[in-house]
N, C-alpha and C positions, 0 to 999 in steps of 0.2 A: 644578202650583199650589203646593205648601207651597216649590218652589226658587223660585219667585217673589218670594211674600211674605219669603222669608229674605234673598235680593239685596238687594229694597227695602228691607228693615231696615238690611242692611248702612250702604247708601249713606247711609240718614236720619242712622242714627249717624253717619257720617262728615261730614258734613253740619254737624250740628249742633255738632262738637270745635271748629273757629274760632270757634265763638260764647262754647260755655263756655268756651276759652282765651283771650279777645280780645284780650288786653294783648300777649299774647307773640305771635300773630301777627302782630300789626300791628309789635310792633318787630321780629321777620323778614324783613319786608315792606320795610320802610323802610330794614333793612342790606344785604338782596341785591336790591331791585328800585329801591324808589322812589327811594332816595339815587342811585345810581349809572347808571339809568337816565331814570325820567320826571323827575325832575327838571331834566333838558338840553333836555326836549319845549318845543318854544316855538311856539306856535299860528300859523299862516299863511293868506295866502288858496288858497295852490297849495295846499296839506294839502286845504282844505276841500272844493276843487273835486277833486282825486283821491278823497278818501272817501265823497264824493257819487258820482261815479262808479263807484266799486266798489258803492255799495249799490245804482244802479240795475240796474248785472248784474245782483249777487244777485237780487232781485227779479226782473228779467225771465227768468232760467235757471232759479227759483222756479215760473213761469207756463211754459215751457216743457216741465219737467218732469212738472206736474199735464196736461199736455194727451195725455203720452207716456204718462201713467200710473206714475211712477216713483215711488212712496207711500213716506215716511217713516211710522216708528214712531210709536206714542205712547209708547213707550219712550225716545224721542229729546226728544219734546217734553216729559215729565217730567222728563229729566235736566235739558236746557238752559234751566227753569226754577230749577232750585235751583242750578245753577251762577252764573246770573249772579245771585240772587236776595240774594249780599251785595255786589256794586253797587247795584242798587239800594237796598236795606237803608242804604247809604253816603250812596247821591247823594240821600234822600230825610231824610236824618237822622232815621232813625227808631231807636228801643231806643237812642239813644244815640251812636251809630254815627256822629261828626261829626269824625273824626280826619285826612281827607285834604281835601282841598278838588281838584275838576275842572276842567280847562280850557275855556274856552269858546270854540266859534265865531265868527269874525268873518264869516263871512258871515249865522248866527242867534246871537245874542246873549244868548240864554235858552236855547241846547241845547248842552252838553258834548260830549265827544269820545265820552265812557263810553255817551251813551245810544245812539250808532249800537249799540252790545252789548246793551244792554236791550232794542232792538227784536226782536231776532231771534227770541226763542221766542215774541213776539204773530205773529211771521210765518209759524212752524212752525204755530202751533194754527190761523192765520189755515189754510192751506196743506192742516191735514188736514179744516177743518169745510168745505171750499168744494166742492161735488160737481165727480166728474170730469166731461171732454168725452170723450167718443166718440170719441178719435185716431184708434187702431188701426181702427176700426170702418169709421168714415170714407175708410179710406185702403184699402179689402178690393176687390178686384177679382172678381166672380163669375164670371168664365171660368176662376177658377181654384178655385172651390170645391170643398171636398171633407166629406160625413159624417162627422158623427162616432157610433158606436153605442152611443154611455155608453146606461145605463139612465133612465129616465124619474124623476121626482123631484117629477110633480106629477099629479093628475087630469086637465089641459087637454092632457094627453100622449097620454092613455089611447087608443091605438089598436084595442085588443082590446076593452075595452066591460067590464075588470077590476074600475072601482074599485068596483062599486056590488058585488061579491062580497067585496073587501077589507074595505071597511066592514062588510060580512055578518060577516069571521072577528075585525074588530076588535071588534067587539060581544061576541063568544064571551069575548076575552082582556079585555075592561076591565068584564067584568058574571062573573066569576068569581075564586074563591079556591082558592088550593092550599096545601094543608102542607108539600109540598116542589116542585120545578121540574114545572114543565108541558111537555111539549116537542110543538109541532106541525109538521108535515112537509111543505116544499112540493115536491111532484115533478115535475118535468119537462125535457124535456132539454135539452141547451146549446142556447143562444140564444133559449130559451122565453121568456125575461122573466120569470125568479124573482126579481131583485133588484127589478125594475120590481113587482113585485106586492107584492115585503116592501116597498118604497120605500114605497108607496101607503095596506098594513097601519099603517107608521109613523104618516102623516101621520093615519089619523083616529083614531089612538092618542092621538096627543098634542091634539087636539080634543074629545073624549070622555071623558080623565083628559089635565087639565094637571099633573097632581102626578105622573103615571108617569115614572119612571126608564128611558130609552131608549137603549139604546149597539148601535151595529154590531161587532161582531167579525170578522176574517175570518182565517182560520189558514192559508191559503195564503201570507197576506204573513210568518209564521214560518219563520227559518230551515228548523230542520229538526223533527220531531215533539217533540222534549224543550220547545224552546222555545214548544208554545203553549200550554201547561199555564202558562205563567210571563207568555206573554204575554195572557192572558186575564185572569188575576189581578191584572194592573198594571194594563191597562186597567180594570177593574171597580174595584179601590180608588181610582184616580185619577178618576171617575168620581162614588161615593158620597161621597168625603173632602171634596166642597164643601160637602154638605147633612148631613154628621154626620163630623167626622175621627173618631173613636174607630171608628166601624166602618170607615171606610177605612183607620182602621192595622190593625184586627185580621184583615181580609179581606187585604190585604199580608200580613200573619206567615202567615194561614193558607196562603198561597199559595206561602210558602219552606216550610212545614214539607212540605208535600203534598212539593215535588223535596226535601227534605233526605235522605224514604224511601227514593229512589231515589240519592241519590249514592255514595259512597263513604264509607266508616267517620269520613277525618279531615273531611270536610267537614260530617259528620250529628253531627261532635263540634264544630268550627266553629259550626253554627249554636243548636246547647244553648246552648254560652255567652255567645254573642251576645242570642239572641233563646228564655231562659231560660222563656218561657211555657208553659202547661200543653202537652197533646197535642192530636192531630189533633181528636180528637173530642170534647172538650170545647172546641177552638176552634169547631167546626160549631156548638156550643150555643148559643156564646156570639155567636158570627153572627148567627143565629134569632131570640136576643132582642133584638138590638141592630133587627132587621129588621121585629120588631114592633113595638117601640115607635116605629121611623120611620112605621111603616104605609102604604108606597108601595108601587107595583107597580114590578115591576125587567123589562122586556121586552129583551132580549137578540136581533139579529139575526146568525145564521150564515150564510157566504155562503159560496160555490167548493167546495164538498166535491166537486163532483166534478172536482175541480182536483188532488186531495190521491191522495197514496201509499195504499197498505192500510196503513200504520204509523201515520199522521200522521190518517187516518179515524178509528181506534181511538182515538185520542189524543181527540178531538172527543168520542167515543162516549162513554167513560169520565166528559170532563169533564160532561157534559149527564148522564148516570146517576148517576155516583156523589159527583166531587170538588165540583158547582155545584148540587145539588140543593138549592137554599135556600127557603124558604116564600116564596110570593108572586112566585113567579121563572118566566116564561115565558121559555121557548126558540123561536124561529122561525126556521127550519133549511130552507136551501135545494138540493137536492140532487139527483140524478138517480136511480130506484127502481134504475133495472138494473146501474148503475153500480154503486151500494151494493152490491147480492146479489153481484155476482160480489168484489169487493173483500174484503168481512168472509166468504167464502167460506172463506177461506184461515187463518182465524181461529174459526171456529165452522161446520164441515162439516154439523155435526147441528144440524136444526132454523133452517139458513138462512134459510127461507122465510118464517118468523115470526120473525125475530131485529129484525127494522126494529120490527118492532109493537112488542116489549120497551121498545123505545127511545125511538118516538114514539106517544103518545095518542093522536095524529091525525095524518094523512095525506091534507093536500088533492091532487087532481091536476088541474093545472092542462090544460085542453080545448086540443088542436095547434091552429096556427096556418090557418084556412080558407084554401082557394088564392084565393078573390076578394081576400081580403086582404094574401095575400102579390101577387096581378096589382096593387091598386089602389096597394098603397104604393111598387114597383118604378116603375111610370108615373107617380107623384109625383115620384120622387126623381130620376130619369132627366129632368121637363122641369125640375128646378132646377138638375140640371148641363148641361144640355143644349138650354138655352130656342132653339136656333137649329134643331133637330131634334123639333119636337111632332109634325107628321102624320107622319112615322116611328114615332116612338115609342104613338102611338094606335092604331099599326098591326098594334103586333106580338100584341096580342090575337088579330085575328083572321088572322094570316100563318100562311101554308102551306107548307112547304117538303118535299123531297125529301131534301134533304141530310142531315139531322138523323136519319133511319131508321135507319139502318145503324147507329152510335152507341150508340143508346137501343134496340134491338131490336123497332121495330116492321116489323111487314110490310106495311100501306099505303102506297099509293106517296103520298099526303100527308098530313101531319098537320097542325093544329091546334098549333101553339107550345105557347100561353097554356096547353093542357091538359095541357103536361109540363116547366110551369114550377116547379108545386112540387115535382119529383122535384127541379131540381135546384135550389133557394132552401129550403129549409127551415124557415124564420125569419127573424124581420123584422134580427136583426142578418146575416144573408144578406145579406139583399136591400139592407141600406145597405153591407155591403163589396163585392157584384157591382158595384154602381151605381158605387162606386169606382174597380173595377176598369177596368169596360167606358169609363167615360166617360173616365179617363186616358189608356187605351190608343187609345180611337176619333179622340182629340184630334189625336195624332198620327198616323192614316194617315184620316183623314178623304174627303180628296179621293182616296180610292185605290181603298177598296172601297164595296161597297152595304151600308146601313147594319142590314141586318133580317140577311143571310149571315153579315156580322161579327158582329152579337148572340149567333148561334146558334151559335158558331165560339168565341166569349168565353167562354159556358156554359159549354162541353165544358170550355177550356181549366180555367177556374175550379172547377170541379166533379173533372176527375179530371186533374188537372199530370201522372200518373205515365204516364197514357195516352198523352199528348201527348207528353211526354217518349220513348216506347217507341215511338210514331207517326215522330219525327224522326231516334231511332237507326235506323229500319226504311231508312226514305228512303238517309240514307249507306249503307246495307251494298247498296244497291240496282246 
């Protein structure tokens, strides 16, 4: 944001410079542009027709681009208004700018050629304000549709009935105060909806405490463990700076000082030369005082800890427990408890079982997804992707087969496929991924295979790809 203000400020200074030195600018343009080029111009009917055709073509292109969602940026409108403002001031004879006269068109005697340029910024403005049409949406073919496994971001998408629980957690956050940071752990296996649950909590916090400062930090996006702390404080600083510029700067300086303690001696020396502020402890105290004056709750959502390496996890742990333990700051962290225990064991073999308890004041365990929900969602998604096979899809829950039993170690001669779907599909993310996998493969061989039998084969391929590979190798060696 600071860079944007600086850019706008420099551009406004450049814009005001010709006005401040009006006579010099006019003399320069007269010598190098008006006299040698513009003075030789003569209006004609041919030029009017050509120019009108060009304008019509430009307008048509704008409309087509609008339909295709090729959006312009507000910066483009801002800059175009400033650039054409000189012509407007001279054309309207405002502020004494009457140095030049403008050629009139023959088709429309009240319109000057320069007016065509003045219309451009208004066209851009209208272009941005008119709502876009769903051009691509209308062109989509449902036959080639695939499912997106992105986390949900609203209660309307909540298929696991976790919205009320998320509101319950949000109530505890907005009705509590902490002199230091307060860490809440969201424990669930990969794909069980930790991110979605965090999004629901964030939505309720926004409703219940509109003044809360909320932002999400994903350490998995950092290049390595050394960048995690700097990325966090950079994001934290940018978020807070819009509300309190001084606080944002202090947080930025604090983050740099934390990094300086682990850098080489010459890097630390440079930090002291260019940022000679107080030591880290004093900076921490100053930040807490400024946070007290700001009087806003800060909620930080941290996700994807179960994608990090051991060293990266330790950096996040130190960040939550020590580096960023500011007053009235709440960390809501998603992780897999078992994965975290194994990862942290390398750093703390003694007392590893209660090590997480020292980091997170509360751990919330998300319940596993019921098999009925998995089956219900699988049917729904397959119906979306394969609408021509609704009867076969509805038969999946009652379909019995002998072919699957050797692969899952079941001794009975016939089994109900739906009884073992949860063994193959652990969560709703797996359900969407498998639905895409099955639909994409089945469309290629739909006329050559039986739906139910091929469904079972795809389940095995999806869950045990290594087994299928070994089976193919075995067939080659026969």
